[in-house]
ChimeraX commands (.cxc) that place a marker at each C-alpha (Angstrom):
marker #1 position 15.12,-46.95,-5.46 radius 0.5
marker #1 position 15.12,-45.23,-1.66 radius 0.5
marker #1 position 12.21,-46.20,0.67 radius 0.5
marker #1 position 11.15,-44.13,3.45 radius 0.5
marker #1 position 11.20,-43.24,7.34 radius 0.5
marker #1 position 6.84,-44.47,6.61 radius 0.5
marker #1 position 8.08,-47.94,4.38 radius 0.5
marker #1 position 10.96,-48.88,7.25 radius 0.5
marker #1 position 7.95,-48.20,9.38 radius 0.5
marker #1 position 5.90,-50.47,7.52 radius 0.5
marker #1 position 8.57,-53.25,7.59 radius 0.5
marker #1 position 9.89,-53.05,11.78 radius 0.5
marker #1 position 5.96,-53.92,12.25 radius 0.5
marker #1 position 5.66,-56.89,10.31 radius 0.5
marker #1 position 8.31,-58.42,11.38 radius 0.5
marker #1 position 8.21,-57.33,14.95 radius 0.5
marker #1 position 4.30,-58.34,14.68 radius 0.5
marker #1 position 5.95,-62.54,12.73 radius 0.5
marker #1 position 8.69,-62.55,15.07 radius 0.5
marker #1 position 6.79,-62.44,18.30 radius 0.5
marker #1 position 4.18,-64.69,16.37 radius 0.5
marker #1 position 6.03,-67.45,15.63 radius 0.5
marker #1 position 9.34,-67.25,18.06 radius 0.5
marker #1 position 12.24,-66.80,16.15 radius 0.5
marker #1 position 15.11,-65.04,16.26 radius 0.5
marker #1 position 16.16,-62.09,14.82 radius 0.5
marker #1 position 19.34,-63.78,14.73 radius 0.5
marker #1 position 16.95,-66.58,12.90 radius 0.5
marker #1 position 15.96,-64.12,10.59 radius 0.5
marker #1 position 19.67,-62.44,9.42 radius 0.5
marker #1 position 21.13,-66.68,8.95 radius 0.5
marker #1 position 17.29,-66.91,6.14 radius 0.5
marker #1 position 18.04,-62.79,4.88 radius 0.5
marker #1 position 21.54,-63.79,4.51 radius 0.5
marker #1 position 23.04,-60.92,6.56 radius 0.5
marker #1 position 24.55,-60.34,10.01 radius 0.5
marker #1 position 22.03,-59.56,12.73 radius 0.5
marker #1 position 24.22,-56.42,12.96 radius 0.5
marker #1 position 23.33,-55.53,8.86 radius 0.5
marker #1 position 19.55,-56.71,9.83 radius 0.5
marker #1 position 19.09,-54.26,12.49 radius 0.5
marker #1 position 20.68,-51.06,11.35 radius 0.5
marker #1 position 18.47,-51.81,8.71 radius 0.5
marker #1 position 15.45,-51.91,10.79 radius 0.5
marker #1 position 16.71,-49.17,13.19 radius 0.5
marker #1 position 17.45,-46.32,9.85 radius 0.5
marker #1 position 20.89,-46.29,10.37 radius 0.5
marker #1 position 21.09,-47.13,6.75 radius 0.5
marker #1 position 19.42,-47.10,3.40 radius 0.5
marker #1 position 17.62,-50.30,2.94 radius 0.5
marker #1 position 18.52,-52.20,-0.31 radius 0.5
marker #1 position 15.25,-53.22,-2.91 radius 0.5
marker #1 position 17.02,-56.68,-3.36 radius 0.5
marker #1 position 16.92,-56.61,1.18 radius 0.5
marker #1 position 13.69,-54.93,1.32 radius 0.5
marker #1 position 11.55,-57.71,-1.22 radius 0.5
marker #1 position 13.62,-60.70,0.31 radius 0.5
marker #1 position 12.14,-59.39,4.57 radius 0.5
marker #1 position 8.69,-59.55,2.84 radius 0.5
marker #1 position 9.40,-62.36,1.31 radius 0.5
marker #1 position 10.59,-64.51,4.56 radius 0.5
marker #1 position 7.22,-62.62,6.54 radius 0.5
marker #1 position 4.86,-63.25,3.59 radius 0.5
marker #1 position 4.62,-60.00,3.36 radius 0.5
marker #1 position 3.39,-58.77,-0.39 radius 0.5
marker #1 position 6.12,-55.44,-0.56 radius 0.5
marker #1 position 3.83,-53.42,-3.44 radius 0.5
marker #1 position 0.88,-53.52,-1.05 radius 0.5
marker #1 position 2.12,-52.90,2.11 radius 0.5
marker #1 position 4.77,-50.72,1.51 radius 0.5
marker #1 position 3.81,-47.39,0.87 radius 0.5
marker #1 position 6.02,-45.93,-1.81 radius 0.5
marker #1 position 5.35,-48.92,-3.73 radius 0.5
marker #1 position 1.97,-48.88,-2.61 radius 0.5
marker #1 position 1.29,-46.25,-4.28 radius 0.5
marker #1 position 3.31,-45.62,-7.46 radius 0.5
marker #1 position 1.67,-49.13,-8.84 radius 0.5
marker #1 position -2.14,-46.37,-8.11 radius 0.5
marker #1 position -0.29,-44.32,-9.84 radius 0.5
marker #1 position 0.29,-46.52,-12.25 radius 0.5
marker #1 position -2.60,-47.57,-12.46 radius 0.5
marker #1 position -4.97,-44.64,-13.63 radius 0.5
marker #1 position -3.37,-44.37,-17.20 radius 0.5
marker #1 position -3.01,-45.68,-20.59 radius 0.5
marker #1 position -0.19,-47.45,-21.40 radius 0.5
marker #1 position 1.26,-47.61,-25.28 radius 0.5
marker #1 position 1.29,-51.29,-26.32 radius 0.5
marker #1 position 3.66,-51.95,-29.48 radius 0.5
marker #1 position 2.18,-54.78,-32.03 radius 0.5
marker #1 position 3.61,-57.00,-35.14 radius 0.5
marker #1 position 2.67,-59.17,-37.04 radius 0.5
marker #1 position 3.70,-60.39,-40.53 radius 0.5
marker #1 position 2.73,-61.24,-43.79 radius 0.5
marker #1 position 2.53,-64.46,-46.83 radius 0.5
marker #1 position 4.00,-60.52,-49.28 radius 0.5
marker #1 position 3.48,-57.52,-49.63 radius 0.5
marker #1 position 1.70,-54.88,-47.30 radius 0.5
marker #1 position 0.30,-52.79,-50.10 radius 0.5
marker #1 position -2.28,-50.71,-48.29 radius 0.5
marker #1 position -3.47,-50.34,-44.08 radius 0.5
marker #1 position -6.31,-49.17,-42.75 radius 0.5
marker #1 position -7.34,-48.73,-38.95 radius 0.5
marker #1 position -11.09,-47.98,-37.05 radius 0.5
marker #1 position -10.92,-47.77,-33.46 radius 0.5
marker #1 position -9.74,-51.20,-32.41 radius 0.5
marker #1 position -9.27,-53.56,-35.46 radius 0.5
marker #1 position -6.24,-52.86,-38.10 radius 0.5
marker #1 position -7.14,-53.79,-41.71 radius 0.5
marker #1 position -3.91,-54.77,-43.69 radius 0.5
marker #1 position -3.94,-55.85,-47.60 radius 0.5
marker #1 position -0.95,-57.51,-48.53 radius 0.5
marker #1 position -0.99,-58.93,-52.68 radius 0.5
marker #1 position 0.56,-62.93,-51.70 radius 0.5
marker #1 position 2.47,-64.13,-55.19 radius 0.5
marker #1 position 1.38,-67.56,-56.62 radius 0.5
marker link #1:1,2 radius 0.2
marker link #1:2,3 radius 0.2
marker link #1:3,4 radius 0.2
marker link #1:4,5 radius 0.2
marker link #1:5,6 radius 0.2
marker link #1:6,7 radius 0.2
marker link #1:7,8 radius 0.2
marker link #1:8,9 radius 0.2
marker link #1:9,10 radius 0.2
marker link #1:10,11 radius 0.2
marker link #1:11,12 radius 0.2
marker link #1:12,13 radius 0.2
marker link #1:13,14 radius 0.2
marker link #1:14,15 radius 0.2
marker link #1:15,16 radius 0.2
marker link #1:16,17 radius 0.2
marker link #1:17,18 radius 0.2
marker link #1:18,19 radius 0.2
marker link #1:19,20 radius 0.2
marker link #1:20,21 radius 0.2
marker link #1:21,22 radius 0.2
marker link #1:22,23 radius 0.2
marker link #1:23,24 radius 0.2
marker link #1:24,25 radius 0.2
marker link #1:25,26 radius 0.2
marker link #1:26,27 radius 0.2
marker link #1:27,28 radius 0.2
marker link #1:28,29 radius 0.2
marker link #1:29,30 radius 0.2
marker link #1:30,31 radius 0.2
marker link #1:31,32 radius 0.2
marker link #1:32,33 radius 0.2
marker link #1:33,34 radius 0.2
marker link #1:34,35 radius 0.2
marker link #1:35,36 radius 0.2
marker link #1:36,37 radius 0.2
marker link #1:37,38 radius 0.2
marker link #1:38,39 radius 0.2
marker link #1:39,40 radius 0.2
marker link #1:40,41 radius 0.2
marker link #1:41,42 radius 0.2
marker link #1:42,43 radius 0.2
marker link #1:43,44 radius 0.2
marker link #1:44,45 radius 0.2
marker link #1:45,46 radius 0.2
marker link #1:46,47 radius 0.2
marker link #1:47,48 radius 0.2
marker link #1:48,49 radius 0.2
marker link #1:49,50 radius 0.2
marker link #1:50,51 radius 0.2
marker link #1:51,52 radius 0.2
marker link #1:52,53 radius 0.2
marker link #1:53,54 radius 0.2
marker link #1:54,55 radius 0.2
marker link #1:55,56 radius 0.2
marker link #1:56,57 radius 0.2
marker link #1:57,58 radius 0.2
marker link #1:58,59 radius 0.2
marker link #1:59,60 radius 0.2
marker link #1:60,61 radius 0.2
marker link #1:61,62 radius 0.2
marker link #1:62,63 radius 0.2
marker link #1:63,64 radius 0.2
marker link #1:64,65 radius 0.2
marker link #1:65,66 radius 0.2
marker link #1:66,67 radius 0.2
marker link #1:67,68 radius 0.2
marker link #1:68,69 radius 0.2
marker link #1:69,70 radius 0.2
marker link #1:70,71 radius 0.2
marker link #1:71,72 radius 0.2
marker link #1:72,73 radius 0.2
marker link #1:73,74 radius 0.2
marker link #1:74,75 radius 0.2
marker link #1:75,76 radius 0.2
marker link #1:76,77 radius 0.2
marker link #1:77,78 radius 0.2
marker link #1:78,79 radius 0.2
marker link #1:79,80 radius 0.2
marker link #1:80,81 radius 0.2
marker link #1:81,82 radius 0.2
marker link #1:82,83 radius 0.2
marker link #1:83,84 radius 0.2
marker link #1:84,85 radius 0.2
marker link #1:85,86 radius 0.2
marker link #1:86,87 radius 0.2
marker link #1:87,88 radius 0.2
marker link #1:88,89 radius 0.2
marker link #1:89,90 radius 0.2
marker link #1:90,91 radius 0.2
marker link #1:91,92 radius 0.2
marker link #1:92,93 radius 0.2
marker link #1:93,94 radius 0.2
marker link #1:94,95 radius 0.2
marker link #1:95,96 radius 0.2
marker link #1:96,97 radius 0.2
marker link #1:97,98 radius 0.2
marker link #1:98,99 radius 0.2
marker link #1:99,100 radius 0.2
marker link #1:100,101 radius 0.2
marker link #1:101,102 radius 0.2
marker link #1:102,103 radius 0.2
marker link #1:103,104 radius 0.2
marker link #1:104,105 radius 0.2
marker link #1:105,106 radius 0.2
marker link #1:106,107 radius 0.2
marker link #1:107,108 radius 0.2
marker link #1:108,109 radius 0.2
marker link #1:109,110 radius 0.2
marker link #1:110,111 radius 0.2
marker link #1:111,112 radius 0.2
marker link #1:112,113 radius 0.2
marker link #1:113,114 radius 0.2
marker link #1:114,115 radius 0.2
view
């Protein structure tokens, strides 16, 4: 997944707000994320592409839901929620299936049960 300029800007703004409220340094956050301060700085400035794992770890640390906050993820989830979804299910019966019928949202299965 490739993050956009707007995603980066949203993350940067959220980070700056979090940093100011909690008086945390960029070095402290880098340690929490398991990256160097330079790597964090480059990612937030746009010098390097942001990896999905980094984005999700940063969001978790600053209490941000990436699917709600980041424009590209938000539009993706909005696009997915409007359509239909195909669901497939199966079941096992105690015998040999002889007939299957359906009507609207109901499925009727006839089977012979051996005694």
